[in-house]
C-alpha distance (Angstrom), angle and dihedral (degrees) to the residues before:
residue distance angle dihedral
M1 . . .
F2 3.79 . .
D3 3.76 124.6 .
E4 3.79 119.2 -124.7
N5 3.82 94.9 -94.5
E6 3.80 92.8 51.8
R7 3.79 91.7 47.1
L8 3.80 91.2 51.4
A9 3.81 92.0 47.0
R10 3.80 91.3 51.9
Q11 3.79 90.9 46.4
E12 3.82 90.6 51.1
A13 3.81 91.7 47.7
H14 3.79 90.5 51.4
W15 3.79 91.4 49.8
L16 3.83 91.5 48.5
V17 3.81 92.0 53.5
K18 3.79 90.5 47.2
E19 3.81 92.9 47.6
F20 3.82 102.8 36.0
G21 3.82 105.8 18.2
A22 3.80 110.7 -166.9
E23 3.81 90.4 5.0
A24 3.83 93.0 62.9
P25 3.84 95.7 96.4
L26 3.80 90.9 48.8
Y27 3.80 91.2 51.8
A28 3.81 91.5 48.7
A29 3.82 91.4 48.0
M30 3.80 90.9 51.8
K31 3.80 90.1 50.8
A32 3.82 90.9 49.8
E33 3.81 91.0 49.3
K34 3.80 91.6 50.4
A35 3.81 90.0 50.5
I36 3.82 89.9 52.7
E37 3.81 90.9 50.2
Q38 3.80 88.8 52.8
K39 3.83 90.5 46.1
D40 3.81 90.5 -121.6
F41 3.78 97.0 142.3
G42 3.79 95.3 169.8
R43 3.79 90.6 59.2
C44 3.80 89.6 43.6
A45 3.80 90.0 55.1
R46 3.80 89.5 51.6
W47 3.80 92.3 52.6
K48 3.80 90.6 45.3
R49 3.80 89.1 54.9
I50 3.81 89.7 49.4
L51 3.82 88.7 52.5
E52 3.82 89.5 52.0
I53 3.80 90.6 50.9
L54 3.79 90.6 48.7
A55 3.80 90.8 50.1
D56 3.81 89.8 55.0
S57 3.80 94.0 43.8
P58 3.81 114.7 108.0
V59 3.81 89.7 -153.2
A60 3.79 92.4 56.3
K61 3.81 91.6 45.3
T62 3.80 90.8 51.6
A63 3.80 92.1 48.2
T64 3.80 90.7 48.7
L65 3.80 92.5 50.7
K66 3.80 91.1 56.2
Y67 3.80 91.0 66.3
């Protein structure tokens, strides 16, 4: 069973793939970088987790292989 933060991260990753396809990891990386610039390390950790989920996602891997 996932805790609330993990569930939200997976939900966000799913939405990113649906919305941006192969560009989803790039979008998440930009969000993480912006959080670092603003010294919001909690938000950065969330975006890093979303990037990890995207890296393990077969949908994201398939979309990346197309390009």
